[in-house]
N, C-alpha and C positions, 0 to 999 in steps of 0.2 A: 559639611561632609565632604571630604577632599578624596579624589580619584586621580591623584597625579600618575598612578601606574597604569593607567588605562590608555591605550593607544588609540587615536581616531581611527575610523576606518579609512583605507587608502582611496584616493581619489582614482578615477579612470586613467588619469594620465599617469599617475604612478605606477598603476597596475599594469600598464600596457606592455605586454611581453609578447614575442611571437609564439604563436600556436600552430602547430602543422595539423593538428587534427583535434577533434573536441575533446579528448581526454589524453592526450600523448604525455608522457611523463619525462620526456628528455629535457624538458626545461627544469630551471631550479624552482620554478613555482607553477602550478597548473590554476589558472584562473577559475574561480567559481562558475557556475552555470549563469547566474545573474549579471557577473562582470563580463562575461563573454558575449551574451546577449545585448548588453549595452554598447559594447565595441563594434558589434555587428551592425547595429542600428545606425552608428554615426560613420560606418564605413572603414574602421580600424581593424577588422578582422575579416578573414575570407570565407569563414565558415557559413553554413545556411540555417535557419531556424524554419520551422513548420508554420510561423504566424509572426508577422510583423508586431503584433500586438502584444507578444510577449514583453516587450521592452516597456510596455505602460505600467503605471502603478496598478495593484489590483483593486484599489477603491474606485478606479475610472471603471471597472468591469461590474462592481457593485452597483453603479448607477444605471448601467443598461440593462436592456430586456434580459430576464433571467436565463442563465446558462451555464454550463461547466466553466467558461472561459477558455483563453486561448491554450494550446498544447494538445496533447495526445487525444483528449476526450471531447475537443470542440466540436466534433461533428455528431456526438452521442445525444441521444435526446433525453432532455432534463424533465423528470415527472413534475407536473404542476404542483403536486403537494411539497416539493422539496423545500428546506428551510432557505431563506433568503438572509443577507446580510445588510442591514441598514448602512447609512453612510458613516464613514469613519470621520469622527470630529476633525476639523481642519487643522487644529494645531499639530496633529500628529501627521497629516498629509503633507504640510509644509516642513517639518521637522527634517533637518539633514540627518545623514546616515550617523555622523558623528555624535549628534545630540540625541538621537535615538538611542545610541549605545549607552551613554551617561545614563539616561532615564532608566532604560531597562536594569541596569546594573545597580543603580541606585535604589529602585524599587525592590528588585532581589534581595539586596542587602537588608533592607527594612523590614522585609517579610520574613527573612530567615528561614527557620524551619518549618514556619507554618505554610511554605510553598514548596512545591514540586514541580519542575517543568520537564515534561517527556518530548523528546524529539524523534520522529521517524526517520528511519534509513533515508527514505526520499526526500526529506525536506531539505530546502534551501540552505547552503551554508550560513547566510546571514541570521538565519534563525537558530539552526541546530546549535550553533556554538554557545547559546545560552542555557542548553539543556543541560539537566542533571543525569539523564539518562538517555541513551540513544539505541534504539535497536527496531525490531518489527513490533507489530502491533500488539502481540500477544506478550511478548517479553517486556514491553513498557507497562503494560496493565499489571504484570506481576511486580514489576520493580517499583511501581508506585506503593505496593504493599510493605516496602521495606522503609518507609517513611511514615510511621504512625502518627507523627506529629503535625503532619501536613493537613492543613485545613482545606487548602486549594490545590487541585491537580490540574494543571494547565498543559493540555494535550495539544502539542504542534504536530497535528497530523490530519486525518478525516473523521468524518462523522460516525462511522461504525466504530472507529477505534475508540472514540470518546465514549460510546455506549458500552462497549467492552469494560472500559474503566470504571465507569459508573456503576455497573453491576458488580464488578469485584472490589468496589471501595465500601467504606462504612457510610451509613445515612447521613453522619456529620461531617462528609467531606464533599466539595463541591467540585465536579470536574467541568473544565471550562474549555471550550473550543475557540481559539482567537476570531475566527472568521467562519460564520454559520454556514457561509456558502461552499466551505470547503466539505464537499461529499465525496461521492465515489461512483462512477457511471457503472462499473462492473456490479456492485452491490445492489443498484437502482435497477439492474437488469433482471432481478428476481423480487418480486413483491410479494407479500403474504397472500393476496387474494389469487394471483396467478398460480402460486404453489398449491394452494389449497384447491383450486379447480383442477390442476393436473393430478393432485393426489386422490381425489374424487373419482377421476376418469380412470386412473390406474386401478383402483379397487373394483369398478364396475367391471373390468375386465379380467382383473387376476384374482377378485374374491378377497376375502379377509381372513379366511381359515389359514393355518400353518400347515406345513408339509409334515411327513410322518417323523422327520427330525425335530418338530417343533419350531422350524424357522418360519417367520413371517412372509408374507408374498413381497413386501419390499421395506427398506428401511431407508429413511432420509438421511443424508449427510450433507451438511452445509460447510462450505469453507469459511474460515474465520472473517474472510472480506465480505460479510453479509450483514444485514440489520439485525437489530436484537429480536425483531418480531420472529425472523426466519430460525434463529437459534432456539426461540422459545417453541416455534412450531415443532423443531426436532426433539426438543425435551419432551414435548407431550406426546410424540408420536414414536417413542423408543429410539430416536435418533441420536445424533453426535456431531460434534464439531470437528473440523480438522483444520490443519495448518499445512503450508507447503512442505514443511519439515517431516511431518508425520503421517501424510495423506494415506501412503500404502498400509501403515499398521493400523490406521483407522478403517480402511477398507476390509482389512482382514477381520477385525473386529465386527463390522456390518455383516459379513458373510457368514459368520458364525451364528448370527441371529436372525438372518434374513436370506432369501432365495435371490434377491436383487437389490441394487442401491439406486436411488434417486439421488443425484449428485448435482447440487447448485452451490452458486450461480455460474462458475468458471468451467466451461467445457474443456478448455485447454489442459487444466491441471488434471481433471477428471480423465481424460483421454490419455494423457502421457502416463499417469500413475496406473491406471488399468493395463495399458499396454506392457509397461515394465513389469507388471505381475502376469503376463502372460495371457490376458483377456483379448480376444480377437477383435477387431474393429467392427466387425457386422454385430457383436454382441454388446456395443456400446452405441445405440441409436441416439440420436440427437432430438431432444424434445422441443419442437416450435408449435405453439399453438396454430400458425398459420399454415403449417405443414403436418397434419395429424399423422401418427405413426399407426401402422396397421396393428391388429389384435396379435397377429403372429409376431410381429418384430417386438412387441411388448412383452410376449410371452417367452420370446427366446432370448431377451435382453438379460445381460449381467450387470451392467451399468447404465441406467438411462440418464444421458447428459443434459444438463440445462443449456439453453441456446445463449449463454452469456460469455464475456470475454473481458481480457484487460486491454485497454486502448494503447497502453504503453507497451506492453509485450507483444502485442499484435503486429506491432511496427516491424519487428525482427524477422529476417527472410533469409532462405538458403542462399540467395544471390549475394547477401551480405557478408554470410560465412565464407563464401568462396572468395569475395573479394579480399577479406581480411587474409586469407591464406595464400593468396596470390601475392599481397603487397608485403606481408611478414611472414616469409617462410619459418616454420617451427612455431607459429602462434598457437596458443591454447586457448580455444573457445569455450566459455562457460556461460550457460544461459539459466533464465529462471523457467521453472517448469509451465508458467503461465504462457510461456511462448508456443506458437503452433508446432503440432507435432513433427512436421517436417524440419523445424529448425532445432528441436531437440534431438532428433535422429541424427543430425549432421554434425551436430557440437561435440566437442570432447568430454563434455560433463554438463550435468543439469542439476540445479538444486536451489534451495531457498536463499534468501538474502544471506542468511546466517552461514549457510553452505558457501556461498561465493566469497564472503570474507574471510573465512577460514582457510580456502584454498588458496586464496592470494597470499595470506599471511604465512602458510606453510611452505610456498613454493621457494625453490632456489632463487638466489639473486640472479637477476639477469633474465627472468622469465617475460615473455611477451603474452600478454593477456588482451584478447577480445571479448567484452563482457556484454552480454544481452540483458540489461535491466535498466532501470531508470536512472538518468543520466546524472543527477545529483549525487547518488552513490559512487557511481564510476567515477567521477571526477574527484570526489572526496578520496576514493582508495587510491587514486593516481598520485594525490597529494602526500598521502600517508605512507606510500610505499615508492619512493624515488629509486629504489634498488631495480624495480620492475619496471617495463614498458605496458602501460594500461590504457586502452581506449575503448571507446563505446562502439558496439557493433554497428549502430546506427549511425551514419556520419552526419545526418540531420539533428540539431538539437531541438527536441521535442519533449519538455518535461511533462510529468504528470500535472494536468491541467488544476487539479483541485488542491494538491499539495502546495502548489505553487501561488495560491491565494492567501497563503499564511505569509505575512511580511511583518518585519520588525515594527512598523508602524502599529499593527494589531496587538502585537505582543505588549508594547509599551501602554497601550490603552488598556487593556485588561488588567496589566499588573498595577498600573497607577490607580486603576478604579478599586482594586483589592485593599490597596493602602488606606483608600477612604472608607473603607468597610463596604464597598459596592460590587456585587457578583454580577458579572456580565456574561452573557452567552453561556448560562449553565446547560449542560446536557443531563437530562434525567430520563431514566428507562422506569415505567410503572411497575410496580411489584407483580402485577398480574402476568406481564411479560417477562420479568427478570427471573421470578422464581424457575419457570420451566427452562429458560436459558441457560440459568447457572447448572441446571441438572444436565444439560447437553454437554457444557464447559467441564463439568466434574467427569463426565464419562470420558471425554478425550483425556483428561489428566491421568485417568485410572489405565489408560492405554500406554504399554511399553513399547517406546518408539524403537525402529530399527537402529542397529548398530551402524555407525558410520563406515562406509567402504573406503 
């Protein structure tokens, strides 16, 4: 089999170009995040990273004490029951980028329509270039359904995304996560036991009887960035799933059926959405088991927020917005709604990854953007839109820890195993969980999203 048309991955020496900020598009080419990190490590780039360990290969982290790994989530607590990745076979550890490229492409060609590869927006460029579809977690799970001949769905994302893909795929399809250690610290901040305990405490205070309009005391709403178990919890308790694109429409759906909403796991998406809908901050208390809410606070609440957050988007600050405006007069600041409320309030716009992508695509040439979301997406947008100046709001390079654990070496490993008829790292959701979770997802799909503004 010949692959003469394939160009080997550039060496760091060939890739070395001047970069003034982590995502500046004034140059002909913007380095990938991984290329930039490697150059920083050898002193050939002036930017900073949040951890020197980002320059190491992920299999080095797999051999260490279980943790989320270097990057935005490195300080977050990893639950003891989290999946761990075994050691990647040495042949994949030692393979060069060019060799891995050839092996991945050869395996894709051999598997043909039996394979579909999904790449999340936040995935490193060195992996996402092999994806058949690129998007957010729910877009990708839906996209996989357009490939009915696919026997294997390789999800280059994180664990909860692979769970959703498994629940929406057929029983005869295998969903594979190249590195089992690719979890999500925000999703892990709300587990089934903790949410169930919260639910029971709320009902002790609020009771279980509907009001005169037939609305329940509280409706559970979980963000897509949560475990299948919590999606199942919502399905069983009259609740629903939301995305960052449809959170406001979903909250309105919930308020038609309930007097209050219990929103988990991301407090910032819940708070930003509620505030935009006119809900006051004192009606959106934060549920934290270590700091119990009073009965009065619960009774007066409209949205009870879980004490979770995204460590990537938590890094963005008002100071960064002000700096961007000082250094780039006329800059347009757009951020993801997982960012803190003060940042969203200060920005020129806030919305999902899809919103950010479309805003940049629709802008007049010559627009300058400071973008508050994961660095891999920002630098990819900078490369795709040289007509604009696009840079990351956070000047420190700090990718999503768990997305970054997916590497071409793991992708080559799982693909070549599929060629041999061996399915590795399969993600399966028990039907006892999947059935109610699908109900919550179906409720979300029934909600008419807000028209774009």
